[in-house]
C-alpha positions in Angstrom: -97.1 -54.8 -42.8 -96.9 -58.1 -44.2 -93.4 -60.3 -43.3 -92.6 -63.5 -45.0 -89.2 -65.1 -43.5 -88.9 -68.1 -45.3 -88.6 -68.4 -49.1 -86.4 -70.3 -51.6 -84.4 -69.8 -55.1 -83.0 -71.1 -57.9 -80.0 -71.1 -55.7 -81.6 -74.1 -54.0 -84.6 -75.8 -54.9 -87.1 -72.9 -55.4 -87.5 -72.2 -59.4 -87.4 -68.4 -59.3 -84.2 -66.3 -59.7 -83.4 -64.4 -56.3 -84.2 -61.2 -58.1 -87.5 -62.0 -59.6 -88.3 -64.0 -56.1 -88.0 -60.2 -54.7 -89.7 -58.8 -57.5 -92.4 -61.4 -57.3 -93.1 -60.7 -53.4 -93.0 -56.9 -53.9 -95.8 -57.3 -56.4 -97.8 -59.2 -53.9 -97.5 -57.0 -51.2 -94.9 -58.6 -49.0 -93.3 -55.8 -47.3 -90.3 -57.9 -45.9 -89.2 -60.4 -47.1 -87.0 -63.5 -45.9 -84.1 -65.2 -48.5 -83.3 -69.0 -46.5 -82.3 -70.9 -49.3 -81.1 -74.6 -48.2 -77.6 -74.4 -47.2 -76.2 -71.4 -49.2 -76.0 -68.2 -49.1 -75.3 -67.6 -53.0 -79.1 -66.0 -54.1 -78.1 -63.0 -51.4 -76.4 -60.6 -53.7 -78.9 -60.6 -56.3 -81.7 -60.7 -53.9 -80.2 -57.5 -52.4 -79.9 -55.6 -55.4 -83.8 -56.3 -56.4 -84.8 -55.6 -53.0 -82.9 -52.1 -52.9 -84.4 -51.4 -56.9 -88.0 -52.2 -55.5 -88.3 -50.6 -52.1 -88.7 -54.0 -50.4 -87.0 -54.9 -46.5 -84.9 -58.0 -47.2 -83.7 -60.4 -44.2 -81.0 -62.9 -45.5 -81.3 -66.2 -44.2 -79.8 -69.9 -44.9 -82.3 -72.9 -44.3 -79.7 -75.4 -42.7 -80.3 -79.3 -42.9 -79.5 -80.7 -39.6 -80.4 -83.7 -37.4 -81.3 -83.6 -33.7 -81.9 -86.7 -31.6 -81.2 -89.0 -34.9 -84.0 -87.1 -37.0 -84.0 -84.4 -39.4 -84.3 -81.0 -39.0 -84.1 -77.8 -40.5 -82.7 -74.6 -38.8 -83.5 -71.2 -40.2 -80.3 -69.0 -39.7 -80.8 -65.4 -40.1 -78.2 -62.4 -40.8 -75.0 -64.7 -39.7 -72.1 -63.3 -41.1 -71.5 -66.1 -44.1 -67.8 -65.9 -44.0 -67.2 -67.1 -40.4 -64.9 -70.0 -41.5 -66.8 -72.6 -39.2 -70.3 -71.7 -40.8 -68.9 -71.8 -44.6 -67.2 -74.9 -43.8 -70.0 -76.7 -42.6 -72.2 -75.3 -45.3 -70.0 -76.9 -47.9 -70.0 -80.3 -46.0 -73.6 -80.4 -46.2 -73.9 -79.2 -50.3 -71.0 -81.5 -50.9 -73.5 -84.2 -49.6 -76.2 -83.3 -51.3 -73.9 -83.8 -54.1 -72.9 -87.0 -53.3 -75.9 -88.6 -52.9 -77.5 -87.7 -56.1 -75.2 -91.1 -58.5 -76.6 -93.1 -55.8 -80.3 -91.9 -55.6 -80.2 -92.0 -59.7 -79.1 -95.5 -59.5 -81.7 -96.5 -57.2 -84.0 -95.0 -59.2 -82.7 -96.9 -62.5 -83.0 -99.9 -60.8 -86.8 -99.5 -60.4 -86.9 -99.3 -64.4 -86.8 -95.9 -64.6 -84.5 -94.3 -67.1 -82.9 -91.0 -65.6 -79.7 -89.5 -65.7 -77.4 -86.8 -64.5 -78.0 -84.3 -67.2 -81.9 -84.8 -66.7 -81.6 -83.7 -63.2 -78.9 -80.9 -64.3 -81.6 -79.3 -67.1 -83.8 -78.5 -64.5 -81.6 -77.5 -61.8 -80.8 -74.0 -62.8 -78.2 -72.5 -60.9 -78.8 -73.8 -57.7 -75.6 -74.6 -55.4 -76.2 -78.1 -55.1 -78.7 -80.7 -57.1 -80.8 -82.3 -54.9 -84.0 -84.5 -54.3 -86.2 -81.5 -55.1 -84.4 -81.6 -58.3 -84.7 -85.1 -59.2 -88.0 -84.9 -58.5 -88.5 -82.1 -61.2 -86.7 -84.3 -63.5 -89.1 -87.3 -62.8 -91.9 -84.9 -63.7 -90.5 -83.8 -67.0 -89.8 -87.2 -67.7 -93.8 -87.9 -66.9 -93.0 -90.5 -64.4 -94.9 -88.4 -61.9 -97.2 -85.6 -61.8 -95.3 -83.5 -59.2 -92.8 -83.0 -56.4 -95.2 -84.7 -53.9 -95.7 -87.1 -55.9 -92.1 -88.0 -56.6 -91.5 -87.9 -52.8 -94.3 -89.9 -51.6 -93.4 -92.9 -54.2 -89.6 -93.1 -54.5 -88.0 -90.0 -52.7 -89.2 -89.8 -49.5 -87.2 -91.5 -46.3 -89.7 -94.6 -46.9 -89.3 -94.5 -50.5 -87.1 -96.6 -52.6 -85.0 -94.6 -54.1 -84.1 -92.8 -50.8 -80.3 -92.4 -50.1 -79.2 -90.8 -46.6 -76.6 -87.8 -46.7 -74.9 -85.6 -44.6 -76.5 -83.2 -42.1 -75.1 -81.0 -39.5 -75.7 -81.3 -36.0 -78.3 -79.1 -34.6 -76.9 -77.7 -31.2 -73.4 -77.7 -32.9 -75.5 -75.4 -35.6 -77.1 -73.2 -33.4 -73.7 -72.4 -31.7 -72.1 -71.8 -34.5 -74.6 -69.3 -36.1 -74.6 -67.4 -33.0 -70.4 -67.1 -33.0 -71.1 -65.7 -36.8 -73.5 -63.1 -35.4 -77.1 -64.6 -36.3 -80.0 -66.3 -35.0 -81.7 -69.2 -35.5 -85.4 -70.2 -35.8 -86.4 -73.8 -36.2 -88.4 -74.4 -39.3 -91.8 -76.3 -39.5 -90.8 -78.3 -36.6 -94.0 -80.3 -35.7 -94.4 -81.0 -39.9 -96.0 -83.9 -40.2 -93.1 -85.2 -42.5 -90.7 -85.2 -39.6 -90.3 -87.3 -36.7 -90.6 -84.4 -34.0 -90.8 -86.7 -30.6 -87.5 -84.9 -29.5 -89.0 -81.3 -30.2 -91.3 -81.8 -27.1 -91.3 -79.1 -24.5 -88.2 -80.2 -22.7 -86.2 -80.5 -26.0 -87.1 -77.1 -26.8 -86.9 -75.7 -23.4 -82.8 -77.2 -23.7 -82.5 -75.7 -27.5 -83.3 -72.2 -25.9 -80.8 -72.8 -23.4 -78.2 -73.4 -26.0 -79.4 -70.3 -27.9 -82.2 -71.0 -30.2 -84.2 -67.6 -30.6 -87.5 -68.7 -32.1 -89.8 -71.4 -33.8 -91.8 -71.7 -36.7 -95.4 -71.8 -35.9 -97.7 -70.8 -38.8 -96.4 -72.8 -41.6 -98.5 -75.0 -44.4 -97.3 -78.3 -42.9 -98.9 -77.4 -39.3 -102.7 -77.7 -39.1 -104.6 -75.1 -37.1 -104.6 -77.3 -33.8 -100.7 -77.9 -34.3 -100.3 -74.4 -34.7 -102.1 -74.0 -31.4 -100.2 -76.3 -29.3 -96.6 -74.9 -30.5 -97.7 -71.2 -30.2 -98.7 -71.8 -26.4 -95.5 -73.9 -26.0 -93.3 -71.2 -27.5 -94.8 -68.4 -25.5 -94.2 -70.4 -22.3 -90.7 -70.5 -23.1 -90.1 -67.1 -24.3 -89.4 -68.3 -28.2 -90.2 -65.7 -31.0 -92.9 -67.2 -33.0 -92.7 -66.6 -37.0 -94.8 -67.2 -39.7 -93.9 -67.9 -43.3 -95.1 -69.3 -46.9 -91.9 -71.5 -47.6 -92.6 -70.4 -50.9 -90.6 -72.5 -53.7 -92.2 -71.3 -56.9 -93.6 -73.6 -58.9 -91.9 -76.4 -57.3 -94.0 -76.5 -54.2 -97.9 -76.8 -54.2 -99.7 -74.6 -51.7 -97.0 -72.5 -50.3 -97.8 -68.9 -52.2 -96.0 -65.9 -51.2 -97.3 -64.6 -47.9 -100.1 -67.4 -47.2 -98.7 -67.2 -43.8 -96.7 -64.6 -42.3 -94.6 -63.0 -39.0 -96.2 -60.4 -36.5 -94.4 -57.4 -36.8 -94.0 -57.4 -33.1 -92.3 -60.9 -33.3 -90.2 -59.6 -36.2 -88.9 -56.5 -34.0 -88.0 -59.3 -31.1 -86.4 -61.3 -33.7 -83.9 -58.3 -34.8 -82.9 -57.4 -31.5 -81.9 -61.0 -31.0 -79.7 -60.6 -34.1 -78.4 -57.1 -33.4 -77.0 -58.1 -30.0 -75.8 -61.7 -31.6 -73.9 -59.5 -34.0 -72.5 -57.4 -31.3 -71.5 -60.2 -29.3 -69.8 -61.9 -32.1 -67.6 -59.0 -33.1 -68.2 -59.9 -36.9 -69.6 -58.0 -39.5 -72.9 -59.0 -40.1 -75.2 -58.3 -43.1 -77.9 -56.4 -41.3 -81.1 -55.9 -43.2 -81.5 -54.3 -46.5 -83.9 -51.6 -46.1 -85.7 -49.8 -48.9 
C-alpha cells in the first residue's frame, strides 16, 4: 500500500486542481492520499468527488502556518471539523495575512527594479484561496526574472531576501489545542528541514508538544537528509509519536517532490487514524472521516 499524506492543489500553492491531483495520484499508484492545502479546506469537496470516482482513499487535511519559539513551523491537521468556529476563524486570519502581505512584497520587488503588478500574480494564482509568496515566485518565473520557485525564494522572497515581508501565523500550541477540539489530529510537517530554524524542536520541545496533544512528526520528507531522518525517527519512536512520510507534492511548483517519493507505513497510518477516531469522539463534533473506495 502506497500512502502519501501531504500534497497541495491549486487551492493553495500547487499547480493542479484537486480533482486532477487525485486522478494523477491514482494513476501513479497511490492508494491513500492526503490533501493538505495551506490554511484552507476549499479543495476538499472536489477531491472527495474524484476520490470516489477513481477508488482512492482520501485523507482530508490542512497545512496550518504556525509559529513556535519565535520561528515558523507548519502543522498538518488531519480530519478536523472545518466548521468548528475557532478553527475556521484562525484559518481566515492566516489567509487574510497572506493577502495583506502581497502589496508590500510587490512594492519591495518594484524598488529592486522588477516590474511586477498584482495582475501578474493573479494570472498565475488560479483558484487559490489566497495569493502568497509561491504565486509571486511563479509570476517572477513567467516574467523571466528567475528560472524557478527555488531561485525566487533564494534571491528575493525567503526570510533573508530583500523582498521578504512578515505575515501573521498561528501559535503552534494553541493550534494543536484547536485542532483537537475540532476532532482532528496533528503532525509536524518537515520539522527539521534545512530552511527552518528547528532549535526549539529538539527532544524536549517535541516532548512538550506531545504532552499538548501532537500526534506525530513527518520524518520521511525530501527536505530531510538520510542522517536527519534517522535521528528524527529515533526521537519520534522514543517519544511514542506517529512517524509519517510524504511527498509534499505541489505539481510543477516544487521541484523534486513527485507523488509518492516518500510514503507512510500502513501501521503508522492506522495509529494516526485511531487517534483521529478518539479525538473525533471526544470532541463530539461531526468530523469528515476518510473518503473510502
